[in-house]
C-alpha positions in Angstrom: 0.0 0.0 0.0 1.3 3.4 -0.9 2.0 5.7 2.1 0.7 9.2 2.4 4.1 10.9 1.8 4.5 9.0 -1.4 1.0 9.8 -2.5 1.6 13.5 -2.0 4.8 13.3 -4.1 2.9 11.6 -6.8 0.1 14.1 -6.6 2.6 17.0 -7.0 4.2 15.4 -10.0 0.8 14.6 -11.4 -0.3 18.2 -10.9 2.8 19.5 -12.8 2.2 17.2 -15.7 -1.5 18.1 -15.7 -0.7 21.8 -15.7 1.3 21.4 -18.9 -1.2 19.2 -20.6 -4.1 21.2 -19.3 -2.9 24.4 -20.9 -2.9 22.8 -24.3 -6.3 21.4 -23.7 -7.7 24.8 -22.6 -6.3 26.3 -25.8 -8.1 23.7 -27.8 -11.4 24.4 -26.0 -11.0 28.1 -26.7 -10.4 27.5 -30.4 -13.6 25.4 -30.6 -15.6 28.1 -28.7 -14.2 30.8 -31.0 -15.5 28.9 -34.0 -19.1 29.1 -32.6 -19.0 32.8 -32.2 -21.2 35.1 -34.3 -19.8 36.8 -37.4 -17.8 40.0 -36.9 -20.5 42.2 -38.4 -23.0 40.8 -36.0 -20.8 41.3 -33.0 -19.9 44.9 -34.1 -23.6 45.7 -34.4 -24.3 44.2 -31.0 -21.6 46.3 -29.4 -23.1 49.4 -31.1 -26.4 48.4 -29.6 -24.8 48.5 -26.1 -23.4 52.0 -26.9 -26.8 53.2 -28.2 -28.6 52.1 -25.1 -25.9 53.6 -22.8 -25.0 56.9 -24.6 -27.3 57.4 -27.6 -26.0 60.9 -28.3 -22.5 59.4 -28.8 -23.4 56.7 -31.2 -21.4 58.2 -34.0 -18.5 59.2 -31.7 -17.1 55.7 -31.6 -16.1 53.2 -34.2 -16.0 49.5 -33.3 -14.1 46.7 -35.1 -13.6 43.0 -34.4 -9.9 42.0 -34.7 -8.1 38.6 -34.6 -6.5 37.3 -31.5 -3.3 37.2 -33.6 -3.1 40.9 -33.3 -3.2 40.6 -29.5 -0.5 38.0 -29.0 -3.0 35.1 -29.2 -5.1 36.4 -26.4 -8.4 38.2 -26.0 -7.9 42.0 -25.8 -9.2 45.4 -26.6 -7.4 48.4 -28.2 -8.4 52.0 -27.8 -7.0 54.5 -30.3 -7.8 57.9 -31.7 -9.8 57.6 -34.9 -7.7 59.0 -37.8 -9.8 60.7 -40.4 -9.9 64.1 -42.0 -13.6 63.7 -42.7 -16.0 66.0 -40.9 -18.3 64.4 -38.3 -16.1 61.2 -38.3 -15.8 59.1 -35.2 -13.5 60.3 -32.5 -12.4 57.0 -30.9 -11.7 53.6 -32.4 -12.2 50.6 -30.1 -11.1 47.2 -31.4 -11.6 43.9 -29.7 -11.4 40.2 -30.3 -15.2 39.9 -29.5 -18.0 42.3 -28.9 -17.5 41.8 -25.2 -13.9 43.0 -25.5 -15.2 46.1 -27.4 -17.7 46.8 -24.7 -15.1 46.4 -22.1 -12.9 48.8 -23.9 -15.7 51.3 -24.1 -16.2 50.9 -20.3 -12.5 51.3 -19.7 -12.4 54.5 -21.8 -15.4 56.0 -20.1 -14.0 55.2 -16.7 -10.4 56.3 -17.1 -10.6 59.0 -19.7 -14.1 60.5 -19.0 -14.5 59.8 -15.3 -17.8 58.0 -15.8 -19.3 55.2 -13.6 -21.6 52.4 -14.5 -23.5 50.3 -11.9 -26.8 48.5 -11.6 -29.9 50.8 -11.7 -30.8 49.5 -8.2 -27.4 50.7 -6.8 -27.7 54.2 -8.2 -27.3 53.5 -11.9 -24.9 55.3 -14.2 -22.9 58.6 -13.7 -22.4 59.9 -17.2 -22.6 63.6 -16.6 -18.8 63.7 -16.7 -18.7 62.4 -20.3 -18.0 65.4 -22.7 -20.4 66.1 -25.5 -19.9 64.5 -29.0 -17.0 66.3 -30.7 -15.1 67.0 -27.5 -14.2 63.5 -26.3 -10.7 63.3 -24.7 -8.0 61.7 -26.9 -5.9 58.8 -25.7 -2.1 58.8 -25.9 -0.8 58.5 -29.5 0.2 54.8 -29.2 -3.3 54.0 -27.9 -4.3 51.7 -25.0 -4.1 47.9 -25.3 -5.4 45.7 -22.5 -5.0 41.9 -22.7 -6.9 39.5 -20.6 -4.3 37.6 -18.4 -6.8 34.7 -18.2 -9.4 33.8 -20.9 -12.6 33.7 -18.8 -14.7 36.1 -16.7 -17.5 34.0 -15.2 -20.7 35.2 -13.7 -23.6 33.9 -11.5 -24.3 31.4 -8.9 -26.8 28.6 -9.5 -29.2 30.3 -7.0 -28.9 33.9 -8.4 -31.6 33.0 -10.8 -34.0 32.7 -7.9 -32.8 35.4 -5.6 -32.4 38.1 -8.2 -33.5 37.2 -11.8 -36.7 35.3 -11.1 -39.2 38.1 -12.0 -37.2 39.7 -14.8 -38.7 40.4 -18.2 -36.6 41.0 -21.4 -36.3 44.7 -20.7 -34.5 44.0 -17.5 -32.4 41.1 -19.0 -31.3 43.3 -21.8 -29.9 45.8 -19.3 -28.1 43.0 -17.4 -26.5 41.6 -20.5 -25.3 45.1 -21.4 -23.9 45.5 -17.9 -22.2 42.1 -18.3 -20.6 43.1 -21.6 -19.3 46.4 -20.2 -17.8 44.5 -17.3 -16.1 42.0 -19.6 -18.1 39.0 -18.6 -17.8 36.3 -21.3 -18.8 33.1 -19.5 -22.3 33.6 -18.0 -24.4 30.9 -16.5 -27.7 30.7 -18.5 -30.3 28.7 -16.5 -33.5 30.5 -17.5 -36.3 28.4 -18.9 -34.7 24.9 -18.4 -38.0 23.5 -16.9 -39.5 23.7 -20.4 -36.7 21.5 -21.7 -37.1 19.1 -18.9 -40.8 18.9 -19.6 -40.0 17.8 -23.1 -37.5 15.2 -21.9 -39.6 13.6 -19.2 -42.8 13.6 -21.3 -40.8 11.3 -23.6 -40.4 9.0 -20.7 -44.2 8.9 -20.2 -44.1 11.1 -17.1 -47.3 13.1 -17.0 -47.8 16.8 -16.6 -49.4 16.2 -13.2 -46.4 14.2 -12.1 -44.1 17.1 -13.3 -46.2 19.5 -11.2 -45.0 17.6 -8.2 -41.4 17.8 -9.4 -40.8 21.4 -10.4 -40.7 24.0 -7.6 -42.5 27.4 -7.7 -40.9 30.3 -9.6 -39.0 31.7 -6.5 -37.7 28.3 -5.5 -36.6 26.8 -8.9 -32.9 26.9 -8.0 -33.4 24.4 -5.1 -35.8 22.2 -7.1 -33.1 22.0 -9.8 -30.5 21.0 -7.2 -32.8 18.3 -5.8 -33.2 20.0 -2.4 -37.0 20.2 -2.6 -39.9 19.6 -5.0 -43.3 21.2 -5.5 -42.7 24.0 -2.9 -44.4 27.1 -4.3 -45.6 25.3 -7.4 -47.0 24.1 -9.7 -45.5 25.8 -12.7 -48.1 26.8 -15.3 -47.7 26.2 -18.9 -47.7 29.9 -19.4 -44.6 30.2 -17.1 -42.8 27.4 -19.0 -43.5 28.9 -22.4 -42.7 32.5 -21.4 -39.4 31.5 -19.7 -38.3 29.3 -22.7 -39.0 32.2 -25.1 -37.1 34.5 -22.7 -34.1 32.1 -22.6 -33.9 32.1 -26.4 -33.6 35.9 -26.4 -31.0 35.9 -23.6 -28.9 33.3 -25.4 -29.2 35.1 -28.8 -28.0 38.3 -27.3 -25.2 36.6 -25.4 -24.0 35.0 -28.6 -24.2 38.2 -30.6 -21.9 39.8 -28.0 -19.4 36.9 -28.2 -20.2 35.4 -24.8 -20.1 31.7 -24.2 -23.2 30.7 -22.2 -22.9 27.9 -19.7 -26.0 25.7 -20.0 -27.3 23.2 -17.4 -26.8 19.5 -17.7 -28.2 16.5 -15.9 -27.2 16.0 -12.2 -29.4 13.0 -11.5 -32.4 14.8 -10.0 -35.6 13.0 -11.3 -39.3 13.0 -10.7 -40.6 10.4 -8.2 -42.7 8.8 -11.0 -39.5 7.7 -12.8 -39.0 5.1 -10.2 -42.3 3.5 -11.0 -41.6 3.5 -14.7 -38.1 2.1 -14.2 -38.4 0.0 -11.0 -35.0 -1.6 -11.4 -33.2 1.8 -11.9 -30.7 2.8 -9.2 -32.9 5.7 -7.8 -32.4 6.7 -4.2 -34.7 8.9 -2.2 -32.6 11.6 -0.5 -33.0 12.7 3.1 -34.7 15.7 4.5 -33.5 19.2 3.5 -34.5 21.8 6.0 -38.3 21.0 6.4 -39.7 21.3 9.8 -41.3 17.8 9.8 -40.2 15.9 6.7 -43.5 16.7 4.9 -43.4 14.5 1.8 -45.3 17.1 -0.3 -42.0 18.8 -0.8 -39.4 16.8 1.1 -37.0 14.1 0.1 -36.3 14.2 -3.7 -35.1 11.3 -5.9 -31.6 10.9 -7.3 -30.7 8.7 -10.2 -27.2 7.3 -9.7 -24.6 8.2 -12.3 -23.7 4.5 -12.3 -27.1 3.6 -13.8 -27.2 3.5 -17.7 -30.4 5.5 -17.5 -28.4 8.4 -16.2 -26.4 8.7 -19.3 -29.5 8.3 -21.5 -31.4 11.1 -19.8 -28.4 13.3 -19.6 -27.8 12.9 -23.3 -31.5 13.6 -24.1 -31.5 16.8 -22.1 -28.5 18.3 -23.9 -29.7 17.2 -27.3 -33.0 19.0 -26.7 -31.2 22.1 -25.6 -29.1 22.0 -28.8 -32.3 21.5 -30.8 -34.0 24.5 -29.2 -31.0 26.9 -29.0 -28.6 25.7 -31.6 -24.9 24.6 -31.2 -23.9 27.7 -29.2 -21.7 26.3 -26.4 -19.6 23.4 -25.2 -19.6 24.3 -21.5 -22.2 22.7 -19.2 -22.7 23.0 -15.5 -23.3 20.0 -13.3 -23.1 19.7 -9.5 -24.2 16.1 -8.8 -22.0 15.8 -5.7 -22.9 19.2 -4.1 -24.8 18.2 -0.9 -24.9 14.6 -2.1 -22.0 12.7 -0.6 -21.2 9.5 -2.4 -21.9 6.3 -0.5 -18.3 5.3 -0.3 -15.0 7.2 -0.2 -13.3 4.7 -2.5 -11.4 6.7 -5.1 -12.1 4.2 -7.8 -15.8 4.4 -7.2 -15.7 8.2 -7.2 -13.8 8.2 -10.5 -16.4 5.9 -12.1 -19.2 8.3 -11.0 -17.4 11.3 -12.4 -16.8 9.5 -15.6 -20.5 8.7 -16.0 -21.5 12.3 -15.3 -19.2 13.5 -18.1 -20.3 10.7 -20.5 -23.9 11.9 -20.2 -22.7 15.3 -21.5 -20.2 14.1 -24.1 -22.6 11.6 -25.8 -24.7 14.6 -26.8 -21.8 16.9 -27.4 -18.4 15.3 -28.0 -16.7 18.5 -27.2 -18.5 19.0 -23.9 -16.7 20.6 -21.0 -17.9 20.1 -17.4 -18.1 23.2 -15.3 -18.4 22.3 -11.6 -18.8 24.4 -8.5 -16.0 23.6 -6.1 -17.9 24.5 -3.0 -18.2 20.8 -2.0 -14.4 20.7 -1.4 -14.9 23.3 1.3 -18.3 22.6 2.7 -17.8 18.8 2.9 -14.0 18.8 3.4 -14.2 15.8 5.8 -15.2 13.6 2.9 -13.3 15.3 0.0 -9.7 14.5 1.1 -6.9 14.6 -1.5 -7.4 11.1 -2.9 -11.2 11.6 -3.3 -10.7 15.1 -4.9 -8.1 13.9 -7.3 -10.3 10.9 -8.3 -13.2 13.2 -9.2 -11.1 15.8 -10.9 -9.2 13.3 -13.0 -12.3 11.2 -13.9 -12.7 13.1 -17.1 -10.3 13.7 -20.0 -7.7 16.5 -19.6 -9.2 19.9 -20.3 -12.8 18.6 -20.1 -13.4 20.0 -16.6 -13.3 23.5 -15.2 -13.7 24.0 -11.4 -15.1 27.1 -9.9 -13.1 27.9 -6.7 -16.4 29.4 -5.5 -15.2 31.0 -2.2 -11.7 32.0 -3.2 -12.2 35.5 -1.8 -12.3 34.0 1.7 -11.5 30.3 1.6 -9.5 29.5 -1.5 -9.2 25.8 -2.3 -6.5 26.2 -5.0 -3.8 26.7 -2.3 -4.4 23.4 -0.6 -5.2 21.2 -3.6 -2.1 21.4 -5.7 -4.1 23.8 -8.0 -6.9 21.4 -8.1 -4.5 18.6 -9.1 -3.8 20.2 -12.5 -7.5 20.8 -13.3 -8.2 24.3 -14.8 -10.1 26.5 -12.3 -11.7 29.9 -12.1 -10.9 32.2 -9.1 -14.3 33.3 -7.8 -15.7 35.8 -5.4 -18.8 34.5 -3.5 -19.5 37.6 -1.4 -23.2 37.5 -0.9 -25.7 35.0 0.6 -29.5 35.1 0.1 -29.4 38.4 -1.8 -29.1 40.2 1.6 -28.5 43.9 1.6 -25.4 44.3 3.8 -22.5 46.6 3.1 -19.6 44.1 3.2 -16.4 43.3 1.3 -12.9 42.0 1.2 -11.4 44.4 -1.2 -7.8 43.6 -0.5 -8.4 39.9 -1.2 -10.3 40.8 -4.4 -7.5 43.1 -5.6 -4.7 40.7 -4.9 -6.1 37.1 -4.8 -6.6 36.6 -8.5 -3.2 38.0 -9.3 -1.5 35.9 -6.6 -3.3 32.7 -7.8 -2.4 33.3 -11.5 1.2 34.0 -10.9 1.7 31.2 -8.4 3.9 28.2 -9.3 2.2 25.7 -11.6 -0.9 27.8 -11.7 -3.9 26.2 -13.5 -6.1 29.3 -13.1 -8.0 30.1 -16.3 -10.4 32.8 -15.2 -12.0 35.0 -12.6 -15.6 35.0 -11.6 -18.5 36.4 -9.5 -20.6 33.8 -7.8 -22.8 35.9 -5.5 -26.2 34.4 -4.5 -27.9 37.8 -5.1 -26.9 41.0 -7.0 -27.7 44.7 -6.8 -25.8 45.8 -3.8 -22.2 46.9 -2.8 -21.4 48.6 -6.2 -17.8 49.1 -5.3 -17.2 45.4 -5.0 -18.9 44.7 -8.3 -16.8 47.2 -10.1 -13.5 46.0 -8.7 -14.1 42.3 -9.2 -14.8 42.2 -12.9 -12.0 44.6 -13.5 -9.6 41.9 -12.2 -10.3 40.1 -15.5 -8.1 42.7 -17.1 -5.5 43.4 -14.4 -2.2 41.7 -15.3 -0.2 43.0 -12.3 -0.6 44.5 -8.8 -2.0 48.0 -8.5 -2.5 50.5 -5.7 -6.0 49.8 -4.4 -6.4 53.0 -2.3 -5.6 55.1 -5.4 -8.2 53.1 -7.3 -10.7 53.8 -4.6 -10.0 57.5 -4.8 -10.6 57.3 -8.5 -13.8 55.2 -7.9 -15.3 57.8 -5.6 -14.7 60.6 -8.1 -16.2 58.6 -10.9 -19.2 57.4 -8.9 -20.3 60.8 -7.9 -19.0 62.8 -10.9 -16.7 65.1 -9.1 -13.9 65.5 -6.5 -15.1 65.9 -2.9 -12.7 65.8 0.0 -15.2 64.6 2.5 -16.3 61.7 0.3 -12.8 60.6 -0.3 -12.0 60.7 3.4 -15.2 58.7 4.0 -14.1 56.0 1.5 -10.8 55.8 3.1 -12.6 54.8 6.4 -14.9 52.4 4.6 -12.0 50.7 3.0 -10.4 50.0 6.4 -13.7 49.0 8.0 -16.8 47.7 6.2 -14.8 46.6 3.1 -11.9 45.0 5.1 -13.5 41.9 6.6 -10.8 39.3 7.3 -12.5 37.0 9.9 -13.6 34.4 7.3 -17.2 34.3 8.5 -19.4 33.4 5.6 -22.9 34.7 6.4 -23.1 38.4 7.1 -26.5 39.8 7.6 -27.8 38.4 10.8 -28.8 41.8 12.3 -31.6 41.5 14.9 -34.0 43.7 12.9 -34.1 41.4 9.9 -33.3 38.1 11.7 -35.0 38.4 15.0 -33.8 35.8 17.4 -36.0 32.8 18.1 -34.7 32.7 21.7 -35.9 32.4 25.3 -33.9 35.0 27.3 -35.0 33.6 30.6 -32.2 31.0 30.5 -34.6 28.1 31.0 -33.5 26.5 27.7 -29.9 26.3 28.8 -27.8 29.2 27.6 -29.6 32.5 28.1 -27.9 35.5 29.4 -28.0 35.7 33.2 -26.5 37.6 36.0 -27.0 41.1 37.4 -23.7 42.8 36.6 -22.9 42.1 33.0 -20.9 44.4 30.8 -21.5 44.7 27.1 -18.3 42.8 26.4 -19.4 39.9 28.6 -22.9 40.0 27.1 -21.4 39.7 23.6 -19.2 36.8 24.8 -22.4 35.0 25.8 -23.6 35.0 22.2 -23.4 32.0 20.0 -23.4 32.0 16.2 -25.1 30.0 13.5 -24.0 26.5 12.5 -23.5 26.0 8.8 -25.3 23.1 7.0 -23.6 22.3 3.8 -23.6 24.8 1.0 -25.1 27.9 2.5 -27.7 27.0 5.0 -27.8 27.2 8.7 -29.8 25.8 11.6 -30.6 27.9 14.6 -30.4 26.7 18.2 -33.2 28.2 20.1 -31.2 27.8 23.3 -28.6 30.3 22.2 -28.7 33.9 21.0 -27.3 34.3 17.5 -24.5 36.8 17.3 -24.8 39.4 14.5 -21.6 39.5 12.4 -19.6 42.6 13.2 -16.1 42.9 11.9 -15.4 46.6 12.1 -15.5 49.6 14.4 -19.0 51.1 14.3 -17.6 54.4 15.7 -15.3 54.7 12.7 -18.1 54.0 10.3 -20.3 56.7 12.0 -17.5 59.1 11.2 -17.6 58.1 7.6 -21.4 58.7 7.7 -20.9 62.2 9.0 -18.5 62.9 6.2 -21.1 61.6 3.7 -23.7 64.0 5.2 -21.2 66.9 5.1 -20.8 66.2 1.3 -24.6 66.4 0.8 -24.8 70.0 -0.1 -22.5 69.4 -3.1 -23.7 65.9 -4.1 -27.4 65.8 -3.2 -28.4 65.7 -6.8 -26.5 62.5 -7.5 -28.5 59.3 -7.5 -25.3 57.3 -6.8 -24.6 59.5 -3.8 -28.2 59.1 -2.5 -28.0 55.3 -2.8 -24.8 55.2 -0.9 -25.9 57.6 1.8 -29.1 55.7 2.4 -27.3 52.4 2.5 -24.6 53.7 4.9 -27.2 55.3 7.2 -29.2 52.1 7.2 -26.2 50.0 8.1 -25.2 52.3 10.9 -28.7 52.3 12.4 -29.0 48.5 12.0 -25.8 47.9 14.0 -27.1 50.3 16.7 -30.3 48.3 16.9 -28.3 45.2 17.7 -26.9 46.9 20.8 -30.3 48.3 21.7 -31.7 44.8 21.6 -29.0 43.5 23.9 -29.7 46.4 26.3 -33.4 45.4 26.3 -32.5 41.8 27.1 -30.1 42.9 29.9 -33.0 45.0 31.3 -35.2 42.0 31.3 -32.6 40.0 33.3 -32.3 42.9 35.7 -36.1 42.8 36.0 -36.1 46.4 35.2 -39.5 46.9 33.5 -38.9 50.6 32.9 -35.5 50.1 31.2 -37.0 47.2 29.1 -39.8 49.4 27.9 -37.3 52.2 27.1 -34.9 50.0 25.1 -37.6 47.9 23.4 -39.4 51.1 22.2 -36.1 52.4 20.9 -35.6 49.2 18.9 -39.1 49.5 17.5 -38.6 53.1 16.7 -35.4 52.3 14.9 -37.3 49.9 12.6 -39.8 52.7 11.8 -37.1 55.3 11.2 -35.1 53.0 8.9 -38.2 52.2 7.0 -38.8 55.9 6.5 -35.2 56.3 5.3 -35.5 53.5 2.9 -38.7 54.8 1.5 -36.8 57.9 0.2 -34.9 55.9 -2.4 -36.5 53.9 -5.2 -33.9 51.1 -4.8 -35.0 50.0 -1.3 -38.7 49.3 -1.8 -40.6 46.1 -1.2 -43.2 47.1 -3.7 -40.8 46.8 -6.6 -40.2 43.1 -5.9 -43.8 42.3 -5.5 -45.1 44.2 -8.5 -42.4 42.7 -10.7 -43.7 39.2 -9.7 -47.3 40.1 -10.4 -46.4 41.7 -13.7 -45.3 38.3 -15.1 -48.7 36.7 -14.3 -51.1 36.0 -17.1 -54.2 35.4 -15.0 -55.5 35.9 -11.4 -54.3 32.5 -10.2 -50.8 33.2 -11.3 -50.9 36.6 -9.8 -51.8 35.2 -6.4 -49.2 32.4 -6.7 -46.3 34.6 -7.9 -47.0 37.1 -5.1 -47.0 34.3 -2.5 -43.7 33.1 -3.9 -42.2 36.6 -3.8 -43.4 37.2 -0.2 -42.4 33.8 1.1 -38.9 33.7 -0.2 -37.9 36.9 1.6 -39.6 36.0 4.9 -40.4 32.4 6.0 -38.7 30.9 2.9 -39.8 27.3 3.6 -42.4 25.4 5.5 -43.3 25.9 9.1 -45.5 24.4 11.8 -47.7 26.1 14.4 -44.9 26.4 16.9 -41.9 26.0 14.6 -40.8 28.6 12.2 -39.0 27.6 9.0 -35.4 26.5 9.4 -34.6 29.0 6.6 -36.6 31.9 7.9 -35.0 35.3 7.1 -32.3 33.6 5.1 -33.2 35.9 2.2 -34.0 38.9 4.4 -34.1 42.3 2.9 -33.8 45.9 4.2 -36.7 47.2 2.1 -39.2 49.8 3.0 -42.5 48.2 3.5 -41.0 44.9 4.7 -39.6 46.6 7.8 -42.8 48.2 9.0 -45.2 45.5 7.8 -43.3 42.4 8.8 -40.2 42.9 11.0 -41.8 45.6 13.2 -44.9 43.5 14.2 -42.7 40.5 14.9 -40.4 42.4 17.3 -43.3 44.2 18.9 -45.0 40.8 19.7 -41.8 39.6 21.4 -41.2 42.7 23.5 -44.8 42.8 24.5 -44.5 39.3 25.9 -41.2 40.2 27.6 -42.8 43.2 29.3 -45.9 41.1 30.4 -43.5 38.6 31.9 -42.1 41.2 34.2 -45.3 43.0 34.9 -47.3 39.9 35.8 -44.2 38.0 37.3 -44.8 35.0 35.0 -42.4 33.1 32.9 -41.7 34.3 29.4 -43.4 31.9 27.0 -41.4 31.5 23.8 -44.1 29.2 22.3 -46.7 31.9 22.7 -44.5 34.3 20.7 -43.8 31.7 18.1 -47.4 30.9 17.6 -48.4 34.5 17.3 -45.7 35.6 14.9 -45.8 32.5 12.7 -49.5 32.9 12.3 -48.9 36.6 11.4 -46.2 35.6 8.9 -48.3 33.0 7.2 -51.2 35.6 6.9 -48.8 38.2 5.5 -47.4 35.7 3.0 -51.0 35.1 1.7 -52.0 38.8 1.7 -52.1 41.0 -1.3 -51.9 44.6 -0.1 -50.1 47.0 -2.3 -46.7 48.6 -1.4 -45.3 51.7 -3.1 -43.0 51.5 -6.0 -42.0 55.1 -6.0 -39.8 56.8 -3.4 -41.1 59.6 -1.2 -39.2 62.0 1.0 -35.8 63.7 1.0 -33.2 61.1 1.6 -30.5 63.6 2.7 -32.8 65.4 5.0 -34.1 62.2 6.6 -30.5 60.8 7.0 -29.4 64.1 8.6 -32.2 64.0 11.1 -31.6 60.4 12.0 -27.9 61.1 12.5 -28.7 63.9 14.9 -31.2 61.8 16.7 -29.1 58.7 17.2 -25.4 59.6 16.8 -24.7 63.2 17.6 
């Protein structure tokens, strides 16, 4: 038997050989993908479309041209030069690129670094283009031009759950804006999961599975991501034929635009998740019923899905059929397919030979339909289930497919990089990814230093197999500074001065130089955007994730004692436990600890600087968004302390102090709601109305609104005295949600606490659970309208709240 030391030496040698062979294989993949791209004239027109939607007045100020990689040293690149012509009204700037994405990236680079412009999502303040000179007066670039090469070929985008947390209610108009944003950010490898249920319907109908049986298989619109992964079935469903048809048509438009821009979409493949009815049709097939995934009582209506083993011949047959039908619907547009069979599904044995056979079967299901298929796999399992995935097991899976036929997403490389501890994934090409966000929560957070240095360090490390950078957030439309820096790393070949970049960022974002803003960003860089504690889940603030906890101490670990400092109180707090990929289970016997990684006092100083800049910047939508977000964050952290003060008062049996602190907590919720109502980007109504706008009839309207309300609150099933295990996982700081949902819940709790002291009776946690769970379920079913337009002066409200709570 080979000893561990020898195994490691062999692994290192193997990784070295794989690095060399893998580079040639990746080049081969790139050549094949290049051959699938749209014609140059189509891509140039698509890039012009991006410009027209962004800067219509400047449509004729730029000339775009597709060039060969041979002119860029064999790599993808863009070149920006001054347009040379003596003709009147000729273009001013020529941008050349190897694809339309490169051209759009060059346009964005020029607008940022020559015109001082800024582009972010509409919901994070939108664009700042006031600094762009009028046509005819655009700034020239240096005589030799600007050429930027990609140091790695791919810039990946999306998480498998982003489609549910962010994209679920989008129409084509919103998707078109997103694809434009992707192109401007240089994203050329986007996940494309929309509409796949319509393809699965076609596949499974061929296996004599009925529409009714598929209704029990697909999840509802807001929960499709987890139905696709085999975590649940039927929850929030069924899917109407309207939904299936509309989403399939939408996917075709999405893929068409991606291809026109020179992107390579990543399509889904078969992971083994099958309808229950398949077991009846194929009784001898190796189909296993999986265990419970976060239900409160194992309700079979949505619990415990079925997994077809990759070792069964039927797996390859179904996998082949699924990809063939996608090719029939969409055309031969990609070779890259995502599959995560082993995410949250640990193989029954750790025998490397067995693991290798499973991996080989998964790939065979792809390659039978597309002989050039490349398996893109999320590498989260190597972190979340590291007790199982030891080096022999990892290498067995990664080497189970031909060289260059697998790409791994190092999903959490911004915090927990796997490439460092796996001999660069044992020679397998990988993409350095930033995870950053869970549940689409709105929380100012970042690891800017890691984002600015991590991809460069990984790429320049010895025997590097890194082939791209990526953004794998669960939800989008928050923290615009993070989502400007990360995609730019796709074009950064060497180290750069991050603080200088941030100074430039603040000037571009608000359209002018402002000393207070620059000083504020210096503070934010060292605090909010400098999290180094490695904690994954961030937004557990008490307002949006109110503790399910008995403070009397009767359940075992409540805070007790009569002389307890704030530091001691905080030391009594216990955090969440992680359950596999991103989920947590809460212990009612312990008080969850909100994640705090910075000095709140310093951030309040930054807030004051933001307010001081208001006279000059109040007309800027980007400034308003950041001001509201920073004020919200500061008040939310204050509320955490106020909650602890209330609990301490309860333990001191000080009814007056309990009333004072609990009322302050409730008032904070009301005040934050009023603040958020002053900006269009923090409104509950927008989310709900976008869901209802996709409905084709009254039944769909009701179903879609329930899906939208449930995902951001209870999330999953509950019982009379047991809230969902996933409650508040997708919490949101949105006006309307705070006052209508979070406020009543907290009010019920504090009312029972006060009654406990006044009547000298025990606090009854079950009474509170029963009351607020019933309230939640009623709210999930309700249909009241919430505003979709802001009201109030955000700067004035933020100023008043600063004076009220921090002066």
